[in-house]
C-alpha positions, 0 to 999 in steps of 0.5 A, a space after each residue: 284322264 278323259 275330260 269328264 273324269 277330270 271334271 268329276 275329280 275336280 268337282 269332288 276335290 273342290 267340294 272336299 268332305 262334302 257328299 255330292 248326290 249323283 244328280 248334283 254330279 250329273 248337273 255339274 259335270 254333264 249339264 242340266 240337259 243330260 238325258 242319260 241314266 245317273 249310273 253313268 256317274 258310277 261308271 265314271 267313278 269306277 274308271 277314275 278310281 282305277 286310274 288313281 290306283 293307290 290314291 283311289 281311297 280318297 273317293 268315298 261312296 256314301 251308300 244311297 246318297 253319292 260320293 265325296 272326296 275325303 281328304 285328311 284334315 292336316 292341311 
């Protein structure tokens, strides 16, 4: 994983089952000074899912809101 992909995955895992908006993800991973488009989050999510392969289902898209890491409730 690239450093940004790692930071993104870590943020999602640390906030398991909590929907994070694109703006929140941008602030926490790219920083408050980031001056790009929020679609950069979508691009990184797509790359991250590709690298996760069969485990990519844990990253859920919440339409018009953002993303969340959805783990099981068994532990």
